[in-house]
N, C-alpha and C positions, 0 to 999 in steps of 0.2 A: 494800371495802363501806363506805358512809357510815354514820355513827352516826344514832340516832333523835333528831331535834331536839326532841321533846316533853320530853326530860329537863330542858331548861332551864326549862320552866314549873314543874316540881316543885322543882328546886334553888333557883331564884330566889324562888319562892313561899314556901318554908320559911325561906329566909334573911331575906326581908322581914318575916315574922312575928317572927323573933328580934330583928332590929334595932328594930322598932317597940316592943318590950317594954323596951328599954334607956332608963333615965332619965338625967338630967344627971350625977348622982353616979356611976352605974355606967359612964358613958362614959369615965371616967378609969381604969377597971380595966385590969390587964394582960391580954394575950391570949397565944395560943400563938405569935405572931410576935415574936421577940426584939426588944425596944426599942420596940415599938408598943403603945399602949393602944387601947381600943375605937374611939375617935374617929379615930385614925390609920388603923386598918384599914378603917373605914367610908369614909373619904376615898379610900383605895385602891380599894375596891369601887365607889365612885361613878365613879372614873376608868375602871374596867374596863367598867362598863355603858355609859359614853359611848363607849368604844372599840367596843363591840358595835354601837351605832347608826351610828358612822362606817363600820365595816366593811360593814354591810349596804347602805350607799349608796356603796360603793367597788368596783364590778365589777372583777374581775381581767382583765388584758389577754390572758391565756392560760389554759391548763389548770391544774388544781390541782397543786401541787408537794409536798403532804403531806396526811396525813389526821389524824384525831383522836388517833392514837397518836404518829405521827412528829413532830407539832407539838411534843411535849414533849422530844424528844431534843436540842433546842438550848438547853435550860434551863441557866442558869449560865455561858454562854460569855463574858459580859462582866461580870466581878465589879465593876469600877470603876463602870460605869454603874449596876449594881444598887444599889451603896452610895449613889450620888448620889440615886437615886430614893427610897431609904429615908429619907435625910436630908430631902429636899425634902418628902416626904409629912408628916413630923412638923411641919415649919414651916408648911406650907399648911393642915393640919388645925386648927391653933390660931387661924386667922384668923376662922373662923365659929363662931357659937354652936352647941351641940349640937342644939337643936331645928331650926335652919336646915340643918345638915349632914344630920341624919337625914331631914328632909323632902325635901331635894334627892336623896339616895340613893334613897329609896322612889319618888320620881317618875320618875327616869330608869331605874331597874330595871324598873318597870312598863312603861315605854315600850319598853324592849329586849325584854321578854317578848312584847309585842304585835307588835313588828316581826318577830321571829323566827317567830312563829306565822303571820304573813301572807306570809312570803317563800317563794320556791321553794326547797325543800330541796336541789335539785341545782345551783342557781346557784353560780357560783364567785366568791368575793369576796377582797379583799386585806386583810391585817392583819399587823402586825409582821413585815414582809418575807416573808410567806408568802401563797400563794394556796390557798384550800381551800373546800370546799363549805359552804353555809349549815348543813347538818346537822352537819358536822364542827366548824364554828365553834361551834355551839350546844353540842356536847359539851365543847369546851375551856372555854367559859364556865361550864358547869355543874360541871365538875371543879374549877375554881378557886373557884367560889362555895361548893361543898360543903366543900372543904378549909378555906377561911377561916371557914366556919360552925363547923367543929370548933375553929378557933382562938378564935372568940368564946366558945365554951362551955368553954374550958379553965379559966376562973376564975369564970364566972358560971353561974347556973342559968337556962338559957334553953331554949326549944323546940329540939329536935334537928334535924339535917339530914334531908332527905327520904331514904327508902329508895332511891328511884330514883337520886338523886344519888350515894349511897354505892355503889350497884351499878355506876354508870358509872366512878367512881374505881377500883373494884376491877378492872373490865375493862381499863382503861388501865394500871394498875400491873402487873397480871399479864402483859399483853402486852409491856411494857417489860422486865420481869424475865425473860420467856420461861420462866416457871415458875408453874404453878398452885399455889394455897395452900388445898387442901381442909381443912375443919375450922376455918379462921380466919373470924371475923366480918368483914363488909364494913368496919366501922369500924376493926378492928385492921389489916386490909390497908392501909387508907388511912393510918393513923398510922405504922405501921412502914415502909411502902413509900416514904413521903415524908419520912422522918427526923423525924417529930414524936414518935416514941417509939422507944426502943431495943428490939431483939428480945430476948426471954428466951433462955436457953440452949437450951430445947426448940425455940423458933422458929428459932434460928440453925441447928440441926440440920436442921429441915424445909426451910430455904432452901437449904442446901447451897452449891454454887458461886454461886448467885444472890445470896448475901449480899454478894459483892464489888460488886454493882451498886447497892447501897443508898447513899443514897436515889436513886430514879430521877428525882425532881425534888422541889421543895418549894414 
């Protein structure tokens, strides 16, 4: 079953509000992404929004090969490439002024939101060596945006992620864990499930064997 593409509107909208509130000084603040300051992370978010636009104009030649949950199972398979991406992001983010980078992100993120809203949710598109429906693509984009929104707020007082985005992260994390987490807040599921926070002793007991699957992705 495909995800609900409307979650992207909520996740991207909340994230845009947070990014717009960051001034030049705060853009140098650390984030929840090790080694990245706010401007590095926003450069990465800009690239992801561009990828969304490219994907929406890249019809897949065949049927979907994954959905909004299976997409994340390939996370971390190429550590060397991921490290190069992290380093390149830090270099590239320093080329532009913060106002220019912030403006570019807000512009392309708004375009991605409109493009997803106007696309056929059942259409199958290509991105990152996968073919998936527009609705499932929207979910993956919303999940990443929501998690990085949490990263932005790790050291800054900013508007929080959208409840819809956090609910979608929870859905994906629990599906990958194959273990529901009743009594946990959506934010706590997001933080612990993706390695952004260590589980307490009580949470470890609640996770049981699923603890060995952490983090499901980051």
